Backbone bond lengths (Angstrom), bond angles and torsions (degrees), N, CA, C in turn:
res aa  C-N    CA-C-N  psi(-1)  N-CA   C-N-CA  omega(-1)  CA-C   N-CA-C  phi
1 M - - - 1.520 - - 1.469 106.05 -
2 Q 1.426 115.32 -43.62 1.544 116.61 177.76 1.476 115.73 -60.24
3 D 1.287 115.00 -40.33 1.431 117.76 177.64 1.558 111.48 -60.56
4 L 1.363 111.12 -43.75 1.494 117.21 -176.66 1.510 111.31 -63.90
5 V 1.354 114.58 -42.31 1.550 122.87 179.09 1.554 105.19 -64.23
6 T 1.242 119.13 -44.19 1.472 126.31 177.85 1.549 107.63 -52.19
7 H 1.379 110.78 -57.03 1.564 113.52 -176.38 1.439 112.14 -61.26
8 L 1.305 121.80 -42.20 1.416 124.69 178.26 1.505 113.77 -63.83
9 T 1.342 114.33 -35.55 1.410 117.80 174.92 1.453 113.15 -63.24
10 T 1.312 113.87 -41.40 1.504 124.84 179.28 1.574 109.76 -61.24
11 V 1.322 115.71 -45.34 1.479 119.90 171.89 1.514 113.05 -56.36
12 L 1.287 114.50 -49.04 1.540 116.36 -176.33 1.523 107.87 -61.92
13 S 1.259 118.42 -40.12 1.522 123.17 -179.84 1.509 108.25 -61.38
14 Y 1.302 115.01 -46.24 1.450 118.74 -179.83 1.540 112.71 -59.21
15 V 1.465 114.21 -48.87 1.393 115.02 179.09 1.546 113.45 -61.67
16 V 1.345 119.28 -41.12 1.466 120.14 -179.48 1.577 105.72 -60.25
17 A 1.354 116.13 -40.58 1.486 116.24 177.87 1.495 111.25 -57.80
18 A 1.205 116.14 -47.50 1.527 128.51 -172.60 1.523 105.58 -58.34
19 I 1.366 115.82 -55.72 1.450 122.39 -177.73 1.540 113.24 -62.43
20 T 1.329 113.28 -39.51 1.545 115.86 -170.72 1.560 102.71 -95.58
21 D 1.345 126.37 7.58 1.483 130.17 176.22 1.523 111.01 56.53
22 R 1.282 119.19 46.31 1.417 123.16 175.57 1.541 106.48 -126.37
23 K 1.291 116.48 160.62 1.439 122.49 174.98 1.425 115.54 -73.59
24 A 1.363 116.86 132.98 1.468 118.52 174.86 1.374 111.23 -71.24
25 E 1.364 126.49 132.47 1.422 126.20 178.62 1.541 110.17 -102.50
26 P 1.368 114.07 125.98 1.442 114.44 178.64 1.564 110.74 -69.38
27 R 1.430 110.13 138.42 1.407 106.65 173.68 1.607 113.04 -117.38
28 P 1.199 115.25 160.89 1.430 120.79 174.79 1.496 115.21 -56.69
29 A 1.320 117.60 144.93 1.448 124.12 177.08 1.580 110.28 -47.32
30 A 1.262 118.66 140.85 1.431 122.75 175.60 1.536 106.93 -71.66
31 E 1.433 110.47 138.31 1.478 113.52 -171.67 1.496 112.69 -95.20
32 S 1.382 118.29 -3.27 1.352 121.03 177.13 1.555 108.87 -152.02
33 W 1.340 115.66 166.32 1.477 119.43 174.44 1.465 110.54 -59.63
34 E 1.437 117.30 -42.79 1.367 118.11 -175.29 1.607 108.13 -65.01
35 D 1.178 119.84 -39.08 1.495 123.12 175.71 1.549 110.42 -57.70
36 A 1.341 113.07 -50.47 1.446 119.19 178.70 1.486 112.50 -54.34
37 L 1.275 115.71 -48.87 1.494 123.04 178.36 1.576 113.46 -62.26
38 G 1.447 111.07 -36.79 1.436 110.80 -177.62 1.473 115.81 -72.60
39 R 1.369 116.40 -31.10 1.385 124.91 177.46 1.521 107.35 -74.04
40 W 1.293 120.04 -36.08 1.496 122.65 179.92 1.552 102.09 -62.74
41 D 1.412 122.01 -53.20 1.352 122.52 -177.21 1.510 114.90 -52.27
42 G 1.287 114.88 -41.64 1.530 122.78 175.76 1.567 114.24 -59.41
43 E 1.244 108.90 -51.22 1.614 115.31 -179.84 1.406 111.83 -67.02
44 R 1.424 113.66 -37.74 1.485 114.02 178.82 1.468 113.94 -61.64
45 M 1.271 119.28 -39.43 1.462 125.91 176.87 1.596 112.18 -68.99
46 A 1.306 114.39 -37.80 1.433 115.79 178.84 1.552 113.58 -68.95
47 V 1.397 114.48 -33.97 1.474 116.38 -178.41 1.512 104.07 -73.43
48 R 1.338 117.93 -42.31 1.466 113.17 178.81 1.506 116.55 -55.98
49 E 1.269 114.69 -35.05 1.560 121.46 176.39 1.587 106.97 -68.31
50 A 1.324 116.25 -46.37 1.397 114.85 -178.29 1.538 117.23 -67.73
51 L 1.278 115.46 -28.70 1.430 120.31 -179.71 1.597 111.37 -81.33
52 R 1.222 117.44 0.61 1.576 121.89 176.25 1.463 109.44 -73.52
53 R 1.320 117.44 -17.33 1.563 119.14 -179.53 1.527 107.12 -63.99
54 P 1.391 117.36 156.67 1.378 118.11 179.04 1.574 113.66 -55.76
55 A 1.424 118.78 140.81 1.381 120.07 -176.10 1.550 110.91 -56.26
56 D 1.259 119.28 -39.70 1.411 120.54 -177.16 1.540 117.52 -75.47
57 T 1.239 114.94 -2.93 1.518 121.52 176.22 1.605 113.61 -48.95
58 S 1.332 119.34 112.18 1.496 119.99 177.30 1.455 110.92 -74.65
59 L 1.355 110.90 141.02 1.429 125.42 -170.94 1.575 108.94 -126.06
60 R 1.355 126.84 153.20 1.283 133.21 166.14 1.446 105.17 -66.03
61 S 1.414 114.29 135.30 1.546 120.99 -175.32 1.607 105.51 -84.10
62 P 1.310 116.36 132.79 1.348 118.35 173.03 1.496 114.70 -89.62
63 F 1.337 118.70 -4.36 1.501 125.41 -169.54 1.621 104.67 -84.58
64 P 1.260 113.13 150.72 1.400 118.29 175.06 1.548 120.76 -55.84
65 H 1.359 113.66 -39.08 1.469 119.88 179.45 1.560 110.87 -98.17
66 G 1.357 112.53 16.37 1.507 114.66 175.63 1.512 117.34 53.32
67 G 1.355 114.71 -127.73 1.426 120.69 -171.40 1.567 108.59 84.58
68 P 1.345 112.28 153.31 1.441 114.78 -178.48 1.516 111.50 -63.61
69 I 1.268 121.09 149.37 1.442 122.85 178.32 1.624 106.55 -147.79
70 T 1.282 116.87 137.26 1.466 122.23 -178.64 1.484 106.78 -122.67
71 V 1.441 109.41 172.62 1.501 114.22 172.11 1.512 115.91 -62.29
72 G 1.285 115.84 -30.57 1.440 121.85 172.25 1.475 111.83 -59.27
73 D 1.323 119.72 -51.51 1.480 127.93 170.71 1.462 111.32 -40.91
74 W 1.392 117.63 -48.61 1.430 117.95 -178.21 1.525 112.11 -71.99
75 T 1.217 117.19 -32.28 1.511 123.43 174.54 1.477 106.48 -55.63
76 R 1.297 120.96 -56.84 1.425 130.84 -178.91 1.529 107.77 -57.63
77 R 1.220 116.72 -53.56 1.613 122.03 -178.84 1.509 104.43 -50.85
78 L 1.295 119.37 -57.50 1.506 120.71 -176.22 1.529 113.74 -60.10
79 A 1.331 115.68 -35.06 1.571 117.82 179.80 1.568 103.70 -61.54
80 H 1.273 120.15 -43.42 1.546 120.43 -172.95 1.523 107.37 -82.19
81 E 1.227 126.53 -34.78 1.504 126.29 173.84 1.458 106.38 -60.34
82 F 1.231 126.93 -47.23 1.415 126.03 -175.00 1.439 110.21 -75.49
83 A 1.432 124.09 -35.89 1.357 124.70 176.30 1.571 112.12 -59.24
84 I 1.374 113.59 -46.42 1.462 113.68 177.30 1.493 116.59 -66.22
85 H 1.350 116.62 -38.01 1.435 117.05 174.44 1.494 114.54 -73.50
86 R 1.195 120.35 -16.04 1.529 121.87 174.07 1.609 105.07 -68.49
87 L 1.320 113.47 -31.38 1.600 110.14 177.64 1.508 107.39 -73.34
88 D 1.360 115.16 -34.79 1.498 114.72 173.94 1.525 114.47 -55.20
89 A 1.308 110.48 -47.78 1.550 116.22 -173.12 1.671 108.72 -67.64
90 E 1.322 108.39 -35.68 1.571 111.54 -175.36 1.635 104.57 -73.25
91 S 1.356 113.91 -27.79 1.588 110.40 -174.02 1.471 109.47 -71.24
92 A 1.491 117.58 -10.96 1.399 122.70 -176.56 1.581 110.05 -84.35
93 L 1.287 115.94 -13.18 1.440 121.45 176.22 1.621 112.88 -71.65
94 P 1.235 111.99 146.88 1.530 112.59 174.64 1.500 112.40 -55.98
95 T 1.303 121.75 -40.82 1.421 124.06 -177.57 1.556 103.81 -126.06
96 P 1.338 126.22 86.37 1.428 124.73 -176.61 1.549 109.59 -59.27
97 P 1.234 120.42 145.70 1.430 124.67 172.47 1.532 109.97 -71.36
98 D 1.304 114.22 151.48 1.494 120.49 172.72 1.497 117.41 -76.84
99 T 1.202 115.67 67.71 1.527 121.13 -175.73 1.546 112.05 -74.25
100 Q 1.238 114.61 125.07 1.583 122.73 179.26 1.459 102.95 -125.12
101 Y 1.364 115.09 127.84 1.465 118.30 172.99 1.514 108.19 -86.09
102 R 1.394 116.34 147.72 1.402 121.42 177.87 1.537 111.40 -58.28
103 P 1.340 120.19 139.98 1.441 121.94 172.98 1.567 116.25 -39.07
104 E 1.364 115.15 -46.66 1.499 118.78 -176.92 1.469 112.01 -63.19
105 F 1.341 113.77 -43.97 1.532 121.67 177.73 1.543 110.48 -62.36
106 A 1.258 115.92 -55.62 1.473 117.40 -178.74 1.482 112.48 -64.85
107 E 1.410 125.10 -32.83 1.404 122.79 167.76 1.559 117.16 -59.71
108 D 1.239 108.64 -38.30 1.617 118.19 175.02 1.530 106.08 -60.78
109 G 1.274 116.00 -46.88 1.413 122.59 -175.67 1.489 112.49 -61.88
110 I 1.439 116.01 -43.15 1.420 119.01 177.76 1.586 110.77 -67.23
111 D 1.336 113.24 -39.90 1.462 114.69 171.81 1.544 119.81 -58.10
112 E 1.371 109.18 -44.79 1.460 119.45 175.30 1.467 113.94 -58.29
113 F 1.341 115.17 -38.20 1.518 123.68 -179.89 1.485 110.76 -70.83
114 L 1.416 115.18 -52.94 1.514 116.85 -170.42 1.550 108.64 -87.50
115 A 1.323 120.86 -32.21 1.496 114.89 -171.19 1.627 107.72 -98.35
116 F 1.233 117.07 -20.26 1.558 119.04 -175.86 1.570 109.79 -104.04
117 L 1.454 112.49 -71.03 1.392 120.85 -170.44 1.508 110.94 -60.87
118 T 1.300 113.70 -60.87 1.572 116.96 -169.23 1.571 115.77 -56.02
119 P 1.380 120.10 -38.71 1.395 118.12 -179.76 1.629 109.89 -72.55
120 R 1.313 112.10 -30.05 1.501 113.24 178.89 1.376 119.38 -77.33
121 R 1.337 117.38 -26.28 1.405 123.60 175.30 1.575 114.52 -54.45
122 G 1.292 113.03 -33.47 1.452 121.89 173.15 1.532 116.46 70.84
123 Q 1.368 117.73 25.79 1.433 119.64 -178.97 1.528 104.30 -98.72
124 P 1.500 107.40 118.17 1.503 111.67 173.97 1.588 110.04 -55.56
125 S 1.194 120.33 145.67 1.490 130.47 -174.31 1.498 107.79 -76.48
126 G 1.300 120.62 -28.10 1.464 117.26 -175.65 1.537 111.72 73.43
127 R 1.312 116.80 -4.03 1.534 119.53 -169.52 1.574 102.50 -136.93
128 A 1.321 109.83 161.98 1.433 122.12 172.09 1.555 108.91 -118.06
129 G 1.212 119.34 136.11 1.431 123.37 -177.92 1.357 118.10 162.99
130 V 1.391 123.92 175.53 1.423 130.13 179.66 1.541 107.18 -126.42
131 V 1.332 117.27 125.41 1.484 121.84 174.28 1.568 107.71 -111.69
132 Q 1.216 121.21 129.38 1.377 121.20 170.96 1.505 113.71 -119.95
133 A 1.319 115.24 124.63 1.419 125.57 -174.62 1.627 102.09 -107.37
134 S 1.347 115.39 132.36 1.466 123.70 -178.84 1.501 112.32 -143.23
135 T 1.377 114.58 137.25 1.403 120.57 -178.53 1.629 111.23 -108.37
136 G 1.235 113.23 -5.46 1.444 117.76 -171.05 1.496 112.45 102.45
137 T 1.284 117.63 -33.07 1.509 120.97 177.21 1.554 112.60 -113.34
138 R 1.349 118.70 -19.21 1.378 123.96 178.37 1.566 109.38 -134.60
139 K 1.304 120.18 156.18 1.427 128.63 179.15 1.504 113.63 -143.61
140 W 1.290 120.61 131.21 1.372 127.01 174.72 1.541 108.12 -123.65
141 T 1.412 111.46 137.32 1.496 118.97 174.40 1.478 109.88 -119.66
142 V 1.291 113.81 119.07 1.494 122.80 -174.97 1.481 105.74 -106.77
143 L 1.353 117.47 128.91 1.444 127.65 175.47 1.623 107.46 -97.48
144 L 1.225 110.30 122.08 1.465 119.50 170.89 1.558 116.88 -95.64
145 H 1.284 121.75 126.93 1.386 127.41 -174.56 1.584 104.15 -125.34
146 P 1.369 113.06 133.67 1.574 114.86 179.11 1.521 117.54 -51.38
147 D 1.350 113.55 -34.06 1.494 120.81 -166.25 1.500 111.76 -119.13
148 Q 1.262 117.13 6.91 1.502 122.63 174.02 1.591 115.67 -134.97
149 P 1.353 108.22 163.07 1.583 111.19 175.47 1.522 112.05 -65.05
150 P 1.309 120.02 146.03 1.436 120.59 174.90 1.566 109.53 -53.62
151 T 1.399 113.78 148.19 1.463 119.14 176.00 1.489 106.65 -136.13
152 L 1.421 111.33 157.26 1.524 113.53 168.54 1.364 113.82 -78.62
153 G 1.422 121.35 147.24 1.430 124.23 -174.86 1.432 107.62 -170.38
154 E 1.374 112.36 -148.91 1.373 123.85 -176.89 1.531 108.34 -131.61
155 G 1.304 114.32 149.42 1.513 115.23 177.61 1.554 109.55 163.94
156 T 1.323 117.25 162.70 1.413 125.92 174.94 1.521 107.40 -78.05
157 P 1.472 111.54 121.61 1.543 113.92 -171.41 1.447 111.27 -72.97
158 D 1.330 119.03 139.43 1.407 128.96 164.46 1.483 114.14 -83.62
159 L 1.365 113.66 -17.24 1.527 118.45 175.70 1.632 101.40 -152.76
160 T 1.305 106.90 135.27 1.523 114.47 170.38 1.549 106.19 -112.92
161 L 1.213 113.73 141.66 1.374 126.56 176.49 1.572 111.46 -117.68
162 T 1.238 124.77 101.22 1.452 121.80 -167.55 1.563 104.47 -128.69
163 G 1.411 109.30 156.39 1.485 116.19 171.09 1.517 107.31 151.89
164 P 1.386 114.55 -176.71 1.503 114.83 176.06 1.555 106.72 -60.69
165 A 1.452 110.64 153.64 1.433 116.96 -172.12 1.602 110.97 -54.43
166 D 1.275 113.71 -42.96 1.498 117.66 -177.61 1.538 107.85 -55.95
167 D 1.406 119.81 -43.86 1.345 117.33 -175.59 1.593 113.80 -70.60
168 V 1.329 115.15 -41.55 1.537 119.01 172.12 1.489 112.37 -59.58
169 Y 1.320 123.05 -41.24 1.454 128.13 173.43 1.504 109.91 -55.38
170 R 1.307 118.35 -48.26 1.492 119.59 -179.76 1.456 111.01 -71.42
171 A 1.258 126.63 -37.37 1.323 134.73 179.92 1.634 109.82 -57.96
172 L 1.288 113.31 -49.12 1.472 115.64 -179.78 1.448 112.20 -74.11
173 W 1.421 124.28 -17.64 1.523 126.06 174.72 1.589 104.65 -96.50
174 G 1.305 119.26 8.38 1.557 117.23 177.20 1.568 114.22 69.34
175 R 1.389 118.27 26.74 1.475 120.82 -179.13 1.529 105.26 -101.29
176 P 1.276 117.83 160.06 1.454 120.31 178.87 1.571 110.14 -56.47
177 N 1.331 117.01 140.62 1.479 121.94 -170.49 1.486 107.11 -160.48
178 S 1.323 115.97 168.28 1.399 128.09 166.11 1.457 121.61 -113.27
179 A 1.349 111.24 16.18 1.558 113.13 176.10 1.473 113.09 -56.86
180 E 1.438 119.32 148.19 1.387 119.91 177.30 1.545 108.50 -91.92
181 K 1.377 112.86 130.72 1.591 118.03 174.36 1.492 107.60 -106.02
182 V 1.291 117.15 127.75 1.471 124.00 178.53 1.536 102.09 -124.41
183 G 1.370 121.14 116.52 1.357 122.70 170.02 1.610 105.82 121.63
184 D 1.340 114.48 -154.70 1.359 121.67 -178.70 1.553 111.06 -76.52
185 A 1.338 120.86 93.93 1.431 125.33 -178.92 1.557 112.47 -59.71
186 T 1.309 118.82 -25.73 1.408 122.93 -176.52 1.539 112.48 -65.60
187 L 1.387 112.98 -15.70 1.518 116.85 179.65 1.553 109.97 -72.38
188 L 1.336 114.14 -6.03 1.497 114.89 -179.47 1.658 108.69 -83.62
189 E 1.319 110.54 -18.33 1.477 117.31 -177.65 1.517 114.11 -57.26
190 P 1.449 115.45 -46.82 1.434 116.51 176.87 1.519 116.14 -60.74
191 L 1.348 116.39 -19.26 1.454 121.14 -175.75 1.558 110.00 -98.44
192 A 1.280 116.67 4.90 1.476 121.23 -176.86 1.543 111.67 -48.02
193 A 1.264 110.74 140.75 1.454 116.80 -177.91 1.546 106.10 -70.90
194 P 1.489 114.15 148.69 1.336 118.06 -178.62 1.629 111.92 -72.30
């Protein structure tokens, strides 16, 4: 849990720096649980203040492949970052709760991952292929190019990932799920969550 809290504190620090246009300063590892929680509280308050700016405020993109980014984008990014890591925290419990995200939230998370985060991370996939993710009400088609970041587009899928939105959301983030995979499942590797 201390590692997870430390990671999320680092994420918050990074977002505050991105919104306030300053450089995020790396900090030494927390020496104790109390230190980790203290840092968490400080960054939690700082990000709350930073996110008070209007949602449509344009910001400099910290991502390798740029693209427009706003305060609202950071709010969305944090919602999904914390939702996925909530699953990690719950998995550490002796009897994890049966958390299920609402379809609308999970579909927004799929869209945020495939349409916003993946293209901006700027990592060439090293593979060629087409991955289609479908929840029954929404569908995304991702084109993989060996020397370019993945993009949304059209094409005949080499892999389909289908199921309830919650399962597809978890599958894209590499968390336990029941999504159905038909085709070359190794094509998910280039999309692996950071």
